[in-house]
TORMI-870433 format. One record per residue (C-alpha): residue number from 1; residue in three letters; x, y, z. Coordinates in nm, 4 decimals. Example, Ala and Ser with C-alpha at 12.3 -4.5 7.8 and 13.67 -1.06 7.14 Angstrom:
# TORMI-870433
+-----+---------+----------+----------+----------+
: num : residuo :       c1 :       c2 :       c3 :
+-----+---------+----------+----------+----------+
:   1 :     ala :   1.2300 :  -0.4500 :   0.7800 :
:   2 :     ser :   1.3670 :  -0.1060 :   0.7140 :
+-----+---------+----------+----------+----------+
This chain:
# TORMI-870433
+-----+---------+----------+----------+----------+
: num : residuo :       c1 :       c2 :       c3 :
+-----+---------+----------+----------+----------+
:   1 :     unk :   0.0110 :   0.0090 :  -0.0382 :
:   2 :     unk :   0.2608 :   0.2537 :   0.0689 :
:   3 :     unk :   0.6384 :   0.2989 :  -0.0548 :
:   4 :     unk :   0.9404 :   0.1897 :   0.1379 :
:   5 :     unk :   1.0086 :   0.5583 :   0.2077 :
:   6 :     unk :   0.8207 :   0.7986 :   0.4180 :
:   7 :     unk :   0.4386 :   0.8956 :   0.2054 :
:   8 :     unk :   0.1934 :   1.1164 :   0.3565 :
:   9 :     unk :  -0.1654 :   1.1426 :   0.2477 :
:  10 :     unk :  -0.4296 :   1.4100 :   0.3505 :
:  11 :     unk :  -0.8002 :   1.4590 :   0.3063 :
:  12 :     unk :  -1.0473 :   1.6343 :   0.5135 :
:  13 :     unk :  -0.8288 :   1.7655 :   0.7924 :
:  14 :     unk :  -0.6611 :   1.4504 :   0.8469 :
:  15 :     unk :  -0.3129 :   1.3322 :   0.7397 :
:  16 :     unk :  -0.2114 :   0.9890 :   0.7297 :
:  17 :     unk :   0.1890 :   0.9246 :   0.7072 :
:  18 :     unk :   0.3496 :   0.5647 :   0.6515 :
:  19 :     unk :   0.7105 :   0.5191 :   0.7584 :
:  20 :     unk :   0.9534 :   0.2793 :   0.6601 :
:  21 :     unk :   0.9187 :  -0.0269 :   0.8404 :
:  22 :     unk :   0.5208 :   0.0051 :   0.8417 :
:  23 :     unk :   0.4727 :   0.2587 :   1.0696 :
:  24 :     unk :   0.1517 :   0.4529 :   1.0260 :
:  25 :     unk :   0.0501 :   0.7825 :   1.2225 :
:  26 :     unk :  -0.2746 :   0.9524 :   1.1776 :
:  27 :     unk :  -0.2673 :   1.3452 :   1.2275 :
:  28 :     unk :  -0.5857 :   1.5519 :   1.2927 :
:  29 :     unk :  -0.5988 :   1.9077 :   1.2825 :
:  30 :     unk :  -0.9012 :   2.0355 :   1.5120 :
:  31 :     unk :  -0.9742 :   2.3562 :   1.6487 :
:  32 :     unk :  -0.5895 :   2.4282 :   1.6888 :
:  33 :     unk :  -0.5069 :   2.1038 :   1.8657 :
:  34 :     unk :  -0.2818 :   1.8557 :   1.7127 :
:  35 :     unk :  -0.3646 :   1.4574 :   1.7636 :
:  36 :     unk :  -0.1136 :   1.1870 :   1.7008 :
:  37 :     unk :  -0.2968 :   0.8417 :   1.7279 :
:  38 :     unk :  -0.2039 :   0.4667 :   1.6495 :
:  39 :     unk :  -0.2895 :   0.1474 :   1.8274 :
:  40 :     unk :  -0.6574 :   0.1422 :   1.7837 :
:  41 :     unk :  -0.9184 :   0.1651 :   1.5006 :
:  42 :     unk :  -0.9737 :   0.5375 :   1.4914 :
:  43 :     unk :  -1.2928 :   0.7275 :   1.4121 :
:  44 :     unk :  -1.2394 :   1.0549 :   1.3470 :
:  45 :     unk :  -1.4445 :   1.3201 :   1.4918 :
:  46 :     unk :  -1.5653 :   1.4910 :   1.1285 :
:  47 :     unk :  -1.7394 :   1.1914 :   0.9870 :
:  48 :     unk :  -1.6960 :   0.8715 :   1.2175 :
:  49 :     unk :  -1.4308 :   0.7144 :   0.9240 :
:  50 :     unk :  -1.2030 :   0.4579 :   1.0249 :
:  51 :     unk :  -0.8978 :   0.6031 :   0.9552 :
:  52 :     unk :  -0.6301 :   0.3622 :   1.0608 :
:  53 :     unk :  -0.5151 :   0.0107 :   1.2002 :
:  54 :     unk :  -0.1970 :   0.0675 :   1.3704 :
:  55 :     unk :   0.0160 :  -0.1205 :   1.6099 :
:  56 :     unk :   0.0772 :   0.0876 :   1.9453 :
:  57 :     unk :  -0.0734 :   0.3959 :   2.0991 :
:  58 :     unk :   0.0576 :   0.7390 :   2.0730 :
:  59 :     unk :  -0.1510 :   1.0452 :   2.1806 :
:  60 :     unk :  -0.0307 :   1.4118 :   2.1860 :
:  61 :     unk :  -0.2349 :   1.7117 :   2.2138 :
:  62 :     unk :  -0.1699 :   2.0608 :   2.2578 :
:  63 :     unk :  -0.1197 :   2.2116 :   2.6305 :
:  64 :     unk :  -0.4231 :   2.3809 :   2.6146 :
:  65 :     unk :  -0.6474 :   2.0775 :   2.6588 :
:  66 :     unk :  -0.6261 :   2.0529 :   3.0338 :
:  67 :     unk :  -0.8737 :   1.7935 :   3.1038 :
:  68 :     unk :  -0.9231 :   1.4584 :   2.9510 :
:  69 :     unk :  -1.2654 :   1.3120 :   3.0310 :
:  70 :     unk :  -1.2790 :   0.9144 :   2.9497 :
:  71 :     unk :  -1.5710 :   0.6906 :   2.9082 :
:  72 :     unk :  -1.5707 :   0.2982 :   2.7833 :
:  73 :     unk :  -1.8594 :   0.0689 :   2.6455 :
:  74 :     unk :  -1.8252 :  -0.2336 :   2.4580 :
:  75 :     unk :  -2.0504 :  -0.4316 :   2.2369 :
:  76 :     unk :  -2.0596 :  -0.6410 :   1.9027 :
:  77 :     unk :  -1.8416 :  -0.5068 :   1.6267 :
:  78 :     unk :  -2.1650 :  -0.3901 :   1.4363 :
:  79 :     unk :  -2.2920 :  -0.2309 :   1.7623 :
:  80 :     unk :  -1.9808 :  -0.0070 :   1.8246 :
:  81 :     unk :  -1.9563 :   0.0657 :   1.4591 :
:  82 :     unk :  -2.3148 :   0.2044 :   1.4452 :
:  83 :     unk :  -2.2474 :   0.4013 :   1.7908 :
:  84 :     unk :  -1.9723 :   0.5470 :   1.6186 :
:  85 :     unk :  -2.1337 :   0.6464 :   1.2782 :
:  86 :     unk :  -2.4847 :   0.7117 :   1.3552 :
:  87 :     unk :  -2.4660 :   0.8302 :   1.7428 :
:  88 :     unk :  -2.1849 :   0.9962 :   1.8283 :
:  89 :     unk :  -2.0910 :   1.1695 :   1.4918 :
:  90 :     unk :  -2.4153 :   1.2606 :   1.4174 :
:  91 :     unk :  -2.5353 :   1.3572 :   1.7446 :
:  92 :     unk :  -2.2930 :   1.3966 :   2.0116 :
:  93 :     unk :  -2.0240 :   1.5581 :   1.8245 :
:  94 :     unk :  -2.2673 :   1.8258 :   1.7192 :
:  95 :     unk :  -2.4059 :   1.8948 :   2.0511 :
:  96 :     unk :  -2.0223 :   1.8909 :   2.2535 :
:  97 :     unk :  -1.9020 :   2.1467 :   1.9764 :
:  98 :     unk :  -2.1597 :   2.4000 :   2.0777 :
:  99 :     unk :  -2.0245 :   2.3971 :   2.4488 :
: 100 :     unk :  -1.8163 :   2.6712 :   2.5717 :
: 101 :     unk :  -1.4581 :   2.5060 :   2.6987 :
: 102 :     unk :  -1.5095 :   2.1637 :   2.4715 :
: 103 :     unk :  -1.1962 :   2.1621 :   2.2699 :
: 104 :     unk :  -1.2032 :   1.8167 :   2.1034 :
: 105 :     unk :  -1.3213 :   1.4297 :   2.1151 :
: 106 :     unk :  -1.1771 :   1.0975 :   2.0000 :
: 107 :     unk :  -1.3213 :   0.7716 :   1.9817 :
: 108 :     unk :  -1.0929 :   0.4451 :   2.0088 :
: 109 :     unk :  -1.2015 :   0.1108 :   1.9353 :
: 110 :     unk :  -1.0739 :  -0.2519 :   1.9767 :
: 111 :     unk :  -1.1404 :  -0.6150 :   1.9175 :
: 112 :     unk :  -1.1085 :  -0.8432 :   2.1859 :
: 113 :     unk :  -1.2699 :  -1.1924 :   2.1018 :
: 114 :     unk :  -1.6030 :  -1.1535 :   1.9828 :
: 115 :     unk :  -1.6381 :  -0.8417 :   2.1840 :
: 116 :     unk :  -1.5596 :  -0.4638 :   2.0408 :
: 117 :     unk :  -1.4372 :  -0.2213 :   2.2951 :
: 118 :     unk :  -1.5106 :   0.1801 :   2.2568 :
: 119 :     unk :  -1.3393 :   0.4509 :   2.4653 :
: 120 :     unk :  -1.4761 :   0.7879 :   2.4117 :
: 121 :     unk :  -1.2225 :   1.0700 :   2.5331 :
: 122 :     unk :  -1.3434 :   1.4262 :   2.5210 :
: 123 :     unk :  -1.0840 :   1.7158 :   2.5752 :
: 124 :     unk :  -1.1997 :   2.0073 :   2.7490 :
: 125 :     unk :  -1.0318 :   2.3425 :   2.9021 :
: 126 :     unk :  -1.0988 :   2.2956 :   3.2554 :
: 127 :     unk :  -1.2868 :   2.1194 :   3.4930 :
: 128 :     unk :  -1.5559 :   2.3910 :   3.4985 :
: 129 :     unk :  -1.6309 :   2.3386 :   3.1390 :
: 130 :     unk :  -1.6654 :   1.9474 :   3.2364 :
: 131 :     unk :  -1.9266 :   2.0596 :   3.4756 :
: 132 :     unk :  -2.0814 :   2.3160 :   3.2787 :
: 133 :     unk :  -2.1493 :   2.0154 :   3.0279 :
: 134 :     unk :  -2.2239 :   1.7429 :   3.2484 :
: 135 :     unk :  -2.3682 :   1.9124 :   3.5782 :
: 136 :     unk :  -2.1990 :   1.9054 :   3.9752 :
: 137 :     unk :  -2.1960 :   1.5163 :   3.9421 :
: 138 :     unk :  -1.9960 :   1.5537 :   3.6668 :
: 139 :     unk :  -1.8149 :   1.1846 :   3.7302 :
: 140 :     unk :  -2.1469 :   1.0307 :   3.6247 :
: 141 :     unk :  -2.1428 :   0.9760 :   3.2754 :
: 142 :     unk :  -2.3784 :   1.1730 :   3.0096 :
: 143 :     unk :  -2.5508 :   0.8547 :   2.8264 :
: 144 :     unk :  -2.8762 :   0.9245 :   2.6097 :
: 145 :     unk :  -3.1357 :   0.6064 :   2.6077 :
: 146 :     unk :  -3.0484 :   0.5177 :   2.2709 :
: 147 :     unk :  -2.7112 :   0.4078 :   2.3450 :
: 148 :     unk :  -2.8752 :   0.0867 :   2.4915 :
: 149 :     unk :  -2.9596 :   0.0257 :   2.1117 :
: 150 :     unk :  -2.6062 :   0.0082 :   2.0037 :
: 151 :     unk :  -2.3798 :  -0.1168 :   2.3207 :
: 152 :     unk :  -2.4171 :  -0.4342 :   2.5268 :
: 153 :     unk :  -2.2427 :  -0.2692 :   2.8319 :
: 154 :     unk :  -2.1318 :   0.0604 :   2.9322 :
: 155 :     unk :  -1.9807 :   0.2662 :   3.2556 :
: 156 :     unk :  -2.2112 :   0.4743 :   3.4563 :
: 157 :     unk :  -1.9201 :   0.6672 :   3.5447 :
: 158 :     unk :  -1.6319 :   0.8353 :   3.3865 :
: 159 :     unk :  -1.2565 :   0.9208 :   3.4477 :
: 160 :     unk :  -1.1313 :   1.2380 :   3.4286 :
: 161 :     unk :  -0.7718 :   1.2928 :   3.3732 :
: 162 :     unk :  -0.5377 :   1.6217 :   3.4001 :
: 163 :     unk :  -0.2727 :   1.6302 :   3.0907 :
: 164 :     unk :   0.0654 :   1.6521 :   3.2776 :
: 165 :     unk :   0.3009 :   1.5767 :   2.9709 :
: 166 :     unk :   0.2321 :   1.6555 :   2.6135 :
: 167 :     unk :   0.4856 :   1.5332 :   2.4012 :
+-----+---------+----------+----------+----------+
């Protein structure tokens, strides 16, 4: 697919670089943030398209992303794919983009046996931005009832991280 020397393809704000030895890196430019992702099938925020399937995980965000909110779920491959394409990309992401303090979102998937896992990481300016979205009980997951149609299991709570090092 790619030559033995580095090759880059760009489309719709995404850049896929293939390096010698088979390493592939997806870069996404969004709202002044740059992300490099590997190790998962990556569903881009814009269209929910699968961008790459790569061997190990690297995430690099701008230091302006202070809080990362992480939520997990699982289900069948078809259900997770539908969650990403039909629900997250068309419903959740447009709502998040309208919120002050929301910076970006990344949805990661991986297959483990007959189950497919999904991890949603949203990036926020501050914990106050998260509270404006989720309310005072901001550690409780915000999940619409329709998600039951796509996923077999999902967390009722989320985990928040503060960006400590940005590469």
